[in-house]
N, C-alpha and C positions, 0 to 999 in steps of 0.2 A: 234558757231565755237570754236574749241579748239586748242590753240597753246601751246605747251610745249617746251620752248627753250632747245636746246641740252646743256647738262651741260659742255661739253668739258672736263670732268674728264678724258676721255681717249684720248690720243694724238695719232693720226694716224702716223704710221711709216712704211716706205717701205724700205726693205733691198736692198742691191745691186742686189740681184737676183729677186727683185720685190715682195717678199712675204710680206703680211701685218701682222703686229703685233700691239699690243696695249700696251701703257704704262698707267696703271691705277694709278692715283696719290695715293701714300701711300701703294701700294701693288705690286710694281715691274713689271716685264715684262712677258706677256703671249704670248705664241705662238698660231697660229690660231687653232691648234688641241686641245687646252685646253678648248675652248669654249664648254659648255655643254648645250644641249637643256633642258629647264625647262618650266613649265607652264607660259604662257604669263601673265605679270603683266600690269596694266593700266599705260599709254596708249599703244595701239598697233599702232606703228608709221610707216606711209608711208613717204618716202623721195623723193623729186623732183630732177631731173637731171639738172635743169636749174637755180637754185639759187632763185627761186620765186614760190609761189603758187597763186599769184595774176593774174591768167590767166584763160581762159575758158577750157583749155585742160583736166582738171581732173573732168569734170562734172559728170561722172558716180558715183564717190564717193559722191559728194555733193548731188546729187539726192537721192542716196540710204540712206544717212544719214537723209535727210529731210523727206523722205517718210517712213522711218522705215524699209527699205528693208534689212538691215543687221540682223534683228531679234534680238534674245537674244544672243549676243556674249559673254556676261559675263564680258567684259572689255570695257573701253572707247577706241575710235579710235582717231587718230590725224594725221594731215598733217604737214610736215616740209619742208621749202624751201631748206634747205641744202646749202652748199657752192656752188659758181658758177663753181668751178672746175668740169669739165665733169666727172671725175672718182670718185669724192667724194661719189656719190650715192652708188657705190658698196663697197667702202672702209668702209663707215659707217655701211652698212648692214653686212659686213663680221665680224666686231668687235662688233656687237650687240648694236650699237648706233641707229639703226633703225631696223624695222622688215620686211618691204617690200619696194623694190625700183622699179624705173621705168627707167632703163638704155636703151640706144640704143643697138642693137645687137653688135656693135663694142666695146662698153664699157663692155658688158658682156664677150666678147671674151678676153678683157684685164684682166678681173677678173679671168677667167679660166687659162689664161697663167701665172698669178702671184700666183696661188695656192689657190684662194678663191673658195670654193666649193659651188657655187650658182646654182640655177635651175630656169629657166623660167617656170612659171605655168599658165600664162594667157597672150595669145598673142594679146594684145590690138591693136598694129599696124599691121594689116593684110597687108595693102599696105604701100609702102614707103612714109612716111609723109614728108620727107625732100625735100626741094626745093633749087634751085640756083637763087638768086635774082640779077637783073641787073638794072642799071639806065635806065630810059625810052629811048627806041630807040637803046639801045646798047646790047640787048640780042641776044643770039645765040641758035638756035635749036639743032645744033650739038655741044655737049660739047667738042669735040676734038679741037675746035677752042679756048678753054681756055688753051691749052698746051702752056707754056711759059708766061702765064698771072698770075695775082695776085688775090687770093681769100681770103677775110677777114673772120676771125673767132672770136667769142666771147671768146673762150677758146682754148688753144693749143690742148686740149684733143679732140676737135671736128674733128681733122684730122682723127681720127679713124672712124668717120662717113663719111667724104668726100672721103677718098681714095677708099673704096670698092664701093661707089656709082659711082664714076668716072670710076673705072675699069670695073664695070658691064656693062657700055655702051661704052666700047672701048677706054677710055681715059687712058693714061699712068700717074698715079698719081704722079710719080717722076718728071714729067714735070710741075706740078702745083706749084706755089710759094705761100705758105701760110703765112699770117701775122696775128698775134694775135692782134686784134684791141680793145679787152676788152669788158666786159659785164657791162652795156647794150649798149655800144656805138658803137659796130661794124657796125650796120646798118646805124647809122647817119654818120659814117666815109665813108661808100660807097656813101651815098647821097651827102656828102661834096666833092666828087671827088677822094677819095682814093680808090685804088684797081680797079679791073675790075668787080668783082662780090663778093657776100658773101653767106654764108650758111643761109638758112631760112627754114621754115617749115609751113605746113598747120596750121591754127589757128593764127599763128604769121602774116600770110599774111593779114588778116583782121585787126589785131591789128595795124600793121604798116600803113595801109591805113587810119585808123582812126586818126593816129598821123600826117598825111600829108606826109608820106614817100611813094610816088607812084612809085613802081618799076614794072618791067616786070619779070615774073617768068617762069623758067623751072620747071615743076611740077614732082616730083618723082613718085607720084601716077599714072601718065600717062605713064612714060617711063622707070622707074627703076623696075627691077624684085625683089628687095630686100624687106624683112620685115623691121619693125621698132620697136619702144619701146614696152616693155612688162613688166608685173609684175613679179618680181624675189624675191625669198626667199632663205634662207639657206637650204642646204640639211639636216642638222640635224633636222630642223623643220619637214621635210617630213618623217623622220624616227621616229617621236614621235606621237603616236596615238592620243593624245589629241589635239596636234597642227594641225594635219591633219583634224580633225573634225572642228576645228575653221576655218581653211583656206577655207574649202568647203563652210561654211556659208558666210565668208567674200567675196569670189569670186562670190557667187550667188548675193550678193548685187551689185557688179560691173556690172554683166550681166543684172540685173533688171534695174539699172540706165541707162544702154545703151539702153535697150528696150524702156524705158520711153522717153528718148531724141529722139529716132528715131520716135516715135509717135508724140511728141510735142516739137520741139526744142526751141520754145519760152518759154515754161514753164520751161524747163531745164535751159535756160538762166536766167530766173528770180530767180530760186533757187540758182544758182551760185552768182548772184548779191546780194541776201540776205545774203548768207554766207560770201561773200567777197565784202563789199561795195565799196572798191577801184576799183574793176573791172567795176562797173557801171560808175564811174566817168571817168575811163580810156578809156572805149570802147564806151559807149552809147548803146542804145537799138539795133539799126540795126547792128553795127559792132560787138557787143557782140554775137548776134544771128548768124551772118555770121561766126565768128571765131569758135563758137561751131560746126556749121554745117560743116565747112572745116575739122576740126580734126575728126569729127564723120564719115565722109565718108571714111577716111583712116582706121578708126577702123572697119567699117562695111564691106567694100569690097563687094564681091558677096555672100550674105548670103544664096542664093539658093544652093551654092556649098560648104557651110560650115556646120559643126556640131552644130554651135552656137557661141555666143559671146565668144571671147577669144581663139578660136581654132587656134593653130599655123599652118601655112602652112609648114609642115615638109620638103618637098622637097626644098622650098625656103630657109629655114634655113640651110639645108644641103649644098646647093649650095653656100650660103653666107660664111659658115665656110671654105669650100674648096677654095673659092676665096681669103679669108684672108691668107690662107697658101701660095697660089700662089703669092701674092703680098708682102709677107714677114711681114704682120701685125700680123700673128700668128706664133709662133715658133713651134707649135705642131699641130697634126691632132686632131681637136676637134670632139669628138663623139657626134653627135647631139642628139641621143637617151638618152645620159646620162645627158645632160644639158638643154634639152627642152622637156617638157612633156605635153601631152593632157589628162593626167589622171584625171584632175579636171573638165574638160569641160562639161561632161554629167551632173554631179550634179550641176554645176554652172548654167546650163541652165534649170534645173528642177524646174520651177516656173510657176505660173498661169499667162500666158500672157494676158488673158482676163482681169484680175484684174489690171495689170499694164496699159493696154490700157485704161481702165475705169478711172484710176487715172489720166492719162495724159489728157484724153478728158474732164474731169470735172474740171481741174485746172483753177482757176480764174486768168486770166492775168491782170496785171496793164494796164492802158490806153496806155502808151507809147509803150509797147510791142505788145499790141493788134492792134495798128495802123500800124504796119509794113506791107508793101505790100510784101507778101511772093512770089507772082508771079514775082515782080520786082527783088527780091533777086535772084530767080532762073535764071532770064533772064541775070543777070550780074555776075553770080557766078564765071565764068572763064574769066572775061573781061580782066584781065592782064596776062593770061597764054599765052605762046608763043609756046608751044608744044602740 
């Protein structure tokens, strides 16, 4: 595993109008338009939106890296946790402190509104992966019952996730009382009696259960029409021929990693455990497998109706951006075709599926993962879902 700590040589600055600039130590102030595309130098860095990479969520990358699915990219790849601030992922991307980010659609819309010219190129989150968590026995199927109630967030920036999710199911987001309860303490705050609910997501659901936080969940993947997180890059990269070739190879690795995990989720779990040993200690075999499977199902959606891994549901994205304008979260009419593209999907999915399946089938599982009762996992998969 490769970690390359961010140097912080560039200080993120947001002007009164919201535009991001960078202060490079010793070289003055640059405006966003001055950043020029250039051949990637090692490492090519992915940045997390959640302040950690010690989770199961990014399994396609770890599988691709372990199995050699990225091919000959010519440069090293790296994963960075980034700051816990929900908007940091797009800020670091815009000022070239990272090369690919994984923001929620709401955070991408924030970037567009503040002049960051970023484009979503791989729609990982085909279904809405976000959930609303409640203390046991206090959950509500109709989220309108949360109007006037308190919802806890790990970061204030997560309101950009919650508002459209609530609005999409008929809730007036202005009637929700949000409290920033801190990362990673917002869920323990709910368990401790603070607030009425909190934002959660698939993958985290199994993680919290493994830590003894037994909540009831309203699942976005079942009731929300919205898409969720995607892989986002700078537009300047898409306008550079060499970088486009690189990105096609890189995204093919993510698609192949997804296919492998679909075939053998326990093998993908073991690969994550080997890359990030802390995840094994934090989750354990069964919860780690369940966490990966939860996030994977939101990534997969209905593959029979999709062109392949990473295809964006363009109508869903278009509806999402219109919804943001309606609720005042976006100050502009966002042109979906400009900021969301499926141009890379055909080539990302142009790989030998039989080979990937053979890799997954032949993977030697360690005893603890091999011993998991997968039928039991399936039988209890939605045990704490209330919708």
